[in-house]
C-alpha positions in Angstrom: 13.1 -23.1 -8.0 14.9 -21.4 -10.8 17.1 -18.3 -10.4 14.4 -16.2 -12.2 11.7 -17.4 -9.8 13.9 -16.7 -6.8 14.6 -13.2 -8.0 10.9 -12.6 -8.7 9.9 -13.8 -5.3 12.6 -11.7 -3.7 11.5 -8.6 -5.5 7.8 -9.4 -4.7 8.4 -9.8 -1.0 10.7 -6.7 -0.8 8.1 -4.6 -2.5 5.4 -6.0 -0.1 7.6 -5.2 2.9 8.0 -1.6 1.7 4.2 -1.1 1.2 2.8 -3.0 4.2 5.7 -1.8 6.5 5.1 1.8 5.4 1.5 1.5 6.2 2.2 0.1 9.7 4.6 3.0 10.3 2.0 5.5 9.1 -0.9 4.1 11.0 0.7 3.2 14.3 3.7 5.5 14.6 3.3 8.7 12.5 -0.4 9.3 12.9 -0.5 9.0 16.8 2.7 11.1 17.1 1.1 13.9 15.1 -2.2 13.8 16.9 -1.2 16.7 19.3 0.4 18.9 16.6 -1.6 21.9 15.3 -3.1 21.4 11.9 -0.9 24.2 10.5 2.2 22.1 11.3 0.7 18.6 11.0 -0.9 18.8 7.5 2.3 20.1 5.7 4.2 17.3 7.4 1.7 14.7 6.4 1.7 16.0 2.8 5.6 15.9 2.7 5.8 12.4 4.2 3.0 10.8 2.2 4.2 12.5 -1.0 7.4 10.5 -0.6 5.8 7.4 0.7 3.2 7.3 -2.1 6.0 7.5 -4.6 7.7 4.5 -3.0 4.4 2.6 -3.0 3.9 3.4 -6.7 7.3 1.7 -7.4 6.3 -1.2 -5.1 3.0 -1.6 -6.9 4.8 -1.8 -10.2 7.3 -4.4 -8.9 4.5 -6.5 -7.2 2.4 -6.5 -10.5 5.4 -7.6 -12.6 6.9 -10.1 -10.2 3.4 -11.4 -9.1 2.4 -11.8 -12.7 5.6 -13.7 -13.5 5.2 -16.0 -10.5 1.5 -16.7 -11.2 2.3 -17.7 -14.8 5.3 -19.8 -13.5 3.0 -21.6 -11.1 0.6 -22.6 -13.8 -1.3 -19.4 -14.8 -5.0 -20.1 -14.8 -4.2 -23.6 -13.4 -2.3 -22.2 -10.4 -3.6 -23.1 -6.9 -6.6 -21.0 -5.7 -4.6 -19.2 -3.0 -2.4 -17.7 -5.6 -5.5 -16.4 -7.4 -6.9 -15.1 -4.2 -3.6 -13.3 -3.5 -3.7 -11.8 -6.9 -7.3 -10.6 -6.4 -6.5 -9.1 -3.0 -3.5 -7.4 -4.4 -5.6 -5.8 -7.2 -8.1 -4.5 -4.6 -5.2 -3.0 -2.6 -3.8 -1.4 -5.8 -7.2 0.1 -6.5 -7.5 1.5 -3.0 -3.9 2.9 -3.4 -4.9 4.4 -6.7 -7.9 6.2 -5.2 -5.7 7.4 -2.2 -2.9 8.6 -4.5 -5.0 10.2 -7.2 -8.1 11.4 -5.4 -7.5 11.8 -1.7 -3.8 13.0 -1.6 -4.4 15.8 -4.1 -7.1 17.1 -1.7 -4.6 17.2 1.0 -2.1 19.1 -1.2 -4.8 21.6 -2.2 -5.8 22.2 1.4 -2.2 22.7 2.5 -1.6 25.2 -0.4 -4.7 27.1 0.4 -4.3 26.7 4.2 -7.7 25.3 4.5 -6.9 23.2 7.6 -10.5 21.7 8.2 -10.6 20.4 4.5 -7.1 19.0 5.0 -8.1 17.3 8.2 -11.0 15.6 6.5 -8.9 14.4 3.7 -6.3 13.1 6.1 -9.0 11.2 8.0 -10.2 9.7 4.7 -6.6 8.7 4.0 -6.2 7.2 7.4 -9.3 4.9 6.8 -8.1 3.8 3.4 -4.6 3.0 4.8 -6.2 1.0 7.5 -8.4 -0.9 5.0 -5.3 -1.7 2.9 -3.3 -2.6 5.9 -6.0 -5.2 6.9 -6.1 -6.5 3.3 -2.4 -6.7 3.2 -2.2 -8.8 6.3 -5.0 -11.1 5.0 -3.0 -11.5 1.8 0.2 -12.3 3.8 -1.9 -15.0 5.7 -3.1 -16.4 2.4 0.6 -16.5 1.2 1.6 -18.5 4.3 -1.4 -20.8 3.9 -0.6 -21.4 0.2 2.7 -23.0 1.0 0.9 -26.3 1.5 -0.4 -26.3 -2.1 
């Protein structure tokens, strides 16, 4: 494997770790910890934490797109093995879910916190929780496809 391909693979995997690892933390560590905190404290914390996390994911998405595109072309482009195309398709679905979360759901949380409309914020956070869980499942399936694709 060339230096460029190794670098692209490293960047790709590092970005995946940031994204999927952050979702594991949010879903299984942060969310349960905040369950007993009052909405007046919980929602501003969720807004601050996810504001930072979503910025990191935005960078990760960019890195994944560029490195993944490079790797797909390096492995044959349209003639690349089908698991690579499946990974790409799942990645695009994850990016679309992220885009909805970042540009539709998260602004609702911000508006609710600013207006101190805690029930509205709680509904938006629940929507975010479900979307993170969906993306987490897709992320683990994609990792499974990556492992499976090693035989191709």
